Residue, then its C-alpha position, 0 to 999 in steps of 0.5 A: m651689191m646689197g651693201k650699197s643700200k643701208v635701208f635694205s641692209v637694216f631691213m634684212v637684219i630685222f627680218y632675219a632677227i625675226l626669223l631667228f626668233l621664229v626658229i627659237a620659238d619652234k615656228n618652223m614652217i613660218a621660219m621656212y617661208m620667211m627664209a625663202i622670201g628673204m633669200l629671193l629678196e636678196a637675189i632680186v636686189n643682187a640681180f638688179g645690181v648686176f644688170k644695172k652696171 
């Protein structure tokens, strides 16, 4: 589902790169919040893709 949106895919790559930087910088609470937001966004996009058909 998500592979069809190039803009969303690029956004998520940048989002997770920032997340990785925060983990490396030992900012674990912010990283956990970002991970939860990222997983929720991916789930919402997938749900819209499934119900759109």
